[in-house]
C-alpha positions as CSV (number, residue, x, y, z in Angstrom):
1,X,80.3,95.7,57.2
2,X,79.4,92.7,55.0
3,X,75.9,91.7,54.3
4,X,75.9,88.6,56.4
5,X,77.4,90.5,59.2
6,X,74.9,93.2,59.1
7,X,72.1,90.5,59.1
8,X,73.7,88.9,62.1
9,X,73.9,92.2,64.0
10,X,70.4,93.2,62.8
11,X,69.0,90.0,63.9
12,X,70.5,90.3,67.5
13,X,69.3,94.0,67.8
14,X,65.9,93.0,66.6
15,X,65.7,90.1,69.2
16,X,66.8,92.6,72.1
17,X,64.6,95.3,70.6
18,X,67.4,97.7,70.6
19,X,66.7,101.0,68.8
20,X,69.1,103.4,67.2
21,X,72.4,101.4,67.7
22,X,75.5,102.5,66.1
23,X,78.1,99.8,65.8
24,X,81.1,100.3,68.0
25,X,84.6,100.2,66.7
26,X,84.9,96.6,68.1
27,X,81.9,95.5,66.4
28,X,83.0,97.1,63.1
29,X,86.5,95.5,63.5
30,X,84.9,92.0,64.0
31,X,82.8,92.7,60.9
32,X,85.9,93.6,58.8
33,X,87.9,90.4,59.5
34,X,85.7,87.7,60.8
35,X,81.9,87.4,61.2
36,X,81.9,84.2,63.1
37,X,82.3,85.6,66.4
38,X,79.3,87.9,66.1
39,X,77.2,84.8,65.0
40,X,78.4,83.0,68.1
41,X,77.5,86.0,70.2
42,X,74.1,86.4,68.9
43,X,73.4,82.7,69.5
44,X,75.0,82.8,72.9
45,X,72.9,85.9,73.9
46,X,69.7,84.3,72.4
47,X,70.2,81.0,74.2
48,X,71.2,82.7,77.5
49,X,68.0,84.5,77.7
50,X,66.1,81.3,77.3
51,X,67.9,79.0,79.8
52,X,65.5,76.4,81.2
53,X,66.1,77.2,84.9
54,X,65.4,81.0,84.7
55,X,62.1,82.7,83.8
56,X,62.2,85.5,81.1
57,X,61.6,88.1,83.7
58,X,64.6,86.7,85.8
59,X,66.8,86.5,82.7
60,X,66.1,90.1,81.8
61,X,66.6,91.3,85.5
62,X,70.0,89.5,85.5
63,X,71.1,90.9,82.1
64,X,69.9,94.4,83.5
65,X,72.1,93.8,86.5
66,X,75.1,93.2,84.2
67,X,74.3,96.3,82.2
68,X,74.2,98.4,85.3
69,X,77.3,96.9,86.7
70,X,79.1,97.5,83.4
71,X,77.8,101.0,83.0
72,X,76.2,100.2,79.6
73,X,73.4,102.7,79.1
74,X,71.9,101.3,75.9
75,X,71.7,97.7,77.2
76,X,70.4,99.0,80.6
77,X,67.4,100.7,78.7
78,X,67.0,97.6,76.6
79,X,66.7,95.1,79.4
80,X,64.8,97.4,81.7
81,X,62.1,97.6,79.0
82,X,62.3,93.7,78.4
83,X,62.0,93.0,82.0
84,X,58.9,95.5,82.3
85,X,57.4,93.6,79.4
86,X,57.7,90.3,81.4
87,X,56.0,92.0,84.5
88,X,58.9,93.4,86.5
89,X,57.6,96.1,88.8
90,X,59.3,99.4,89.5
91,X,60.1,98.1,92.9
92,X,61.8,95.1,91.4
93,X,63.7,97.3,88.8
94,X,64.9,99.6,91.7
95,X,65.9,96.7,93.7
96,X,68.0,95.5,91.0
97,X,69.8,98.8,90.9
98,X,70.2,98.7,94.8
99,X,71.6,95.1,94.6
100,X,74.2,96.1,92.0
101,X,75.2,98.9,94.1
102,X,75.4,97.0,97.4
103,X,77.4,94.2,95.8
104,X,79.9,96.6,94.3
105,X,80.5,97.9,97.8
106,X,80.8,94.3,99.3
107,X,82.9,93.0,96.4
108,X,85.5,95.6,97.0
109,X,85.5,95.2,100.8
110,X,85.4,91.5,101.0
111,X,88.0,91.0,98.2
112,X,90.3,93.4,100.3
113,X,89.7,91.1,103.2
114,X,90.3,88.0,101.3
115,X,93.5,89.3,99.6
116,X,95.2,90.6,102.8
117,X,94.3,87.7,105.1
118,X,95.0,89.8,108.2
119,X,93.4,89.2,111.5
120,X,92.5,92.8,112.2
121,X,90.7,93.2,109.0
122,X,88.9,89.9,109.3
123,X,87.9,90.5,112.8
124,X,86.9,94.2,112.6
125,X,83.1,94.5,111.8
126,X,82.4,95.8,108.3
127,X,79.9,98.3,109.4
128,X,78.2,98.1,105.9
129,X,74.3,98.3,106.2
130,X,72.8,95.7,104.2
131,X,69.1,95.6,105.2
132,X,68.0,95.2,101.5
133,X,69.2,91.7,101.8
134,X,66.8,90.8,104.7
135,X,63.5,90.9,103.0
136,X,64.1,91.7,99.2
137,X,61.3,92.5,96.9
138,X,62.7,90.0,94.2
139,X,62.6,87.3,96.9
140,X,65.5,85.9,99.0
141,X,66.6,83.2,96.5
142,X,66.5,85.4,93.4
143,X,68.1,88.3,95.2
144,X,70.9,85.9,96.1
145,X,71.1,84.6,92.6
146,X,71.6,88.1,91.3
147,X,74.0,88.9,94.0
148,X,76.0,85.9,93.0
149,X,76.2,87.0,89.4
150,X,77.4,90.5,90.2
151,X,80.0,89.0,92.6
152,X,81.2,86.6,89.8
153,X,81.4,89.6,87.4
154,X,83.4,91.6,90.0
155,X,85.7,88.7,90.9
156,X,84.9,88.4,94.7
157,X,85.7,84.8,95.5
158,X,84.4,85.1,99.1
159,X,81.2,86.8,98.1
160,X,80.6,84.2,95.3
161,X,81.0,81.3,97.8
162,X,78.8,82.9,100.5
163,X,76.0,83.7,97.9
164,X,76.1,80.2,96.3
165,X,75.8,78.7,99.8
166,X,73.0,81.1,100.6
167,X,71.0,80.1,97.5
168,X,71.3,76.4,98.2
169,X,70.2,77.0,101.9
170,X,67.0,78.8,100.8
171,X,66.0,76.1,98.4
172,X,67.6,77.2,95.1
173,X,69.3,74.7,92.8
174,X,72.7,74.2,91.4
175,X,71.0,74.2,87.9
176,X,69.6,77.8,88.5
177,X,73.0,79.0,89.8
178,X,74.7,77.5,86.7
179,X,72.3,79.1,84.3
180,X,72.4,82.4,86.2
181,X,76.3,82.6,86.1
182,X,76.2,81.4,82.3
183,X,73.8,84.2,81.5
184,X,75.9,86.8,83.5
185,X,79.0,85.7,81.6
186,X,77.5,86.0,78.2
187,X,76.0,89.3,79.0
188,X,79.5,90.5,80.2
189,X,80.7,89.5,76.7
190,X,77.9,91.5,75.0
191,X,78.8,94.6,77.1
192,X,82.5,94.3,76.2
193,X,82.0,94.8,72.6
194,X,78.4,96.1,72.0
């Protein structure tokens, strides 16, 4: 790994407060051929965690949701610690885990309904318990924002549209939605190679 590459990666790790990181084969491959993307990734991650329409705590909780969804243990630990540092409670962290799990259930089920477009599947009750969505610890608007991000990650068009509509109905803005989805996309890119 060249010196500039090492500095770029070190800078990102320092900003995220990641300890004991061993570069993946993907990061090593990028370092061998072209350092530009890692610089872009560092800039994108840094910028994403500072979008105007999300608080630091919200940004870290959304990043945590991505890390959980993508089963990335090191980033899960990192973003959990960063969220706690911004005042996230144990209940909020637990609800983030629950939200990701519930959305994985819903995204599979509602994608199936959307793909098949058959009356029986669309008319038969889902029978999926979702009481967590009624009065979330994170607040309705932010819970829906997190749900939207996870649904976008998992590619469920029906869920993306439903959560986007719910956010707007409870007073959320398109600017917050846009920043949440951009942050989710950048974190997905980070988990893909990190």
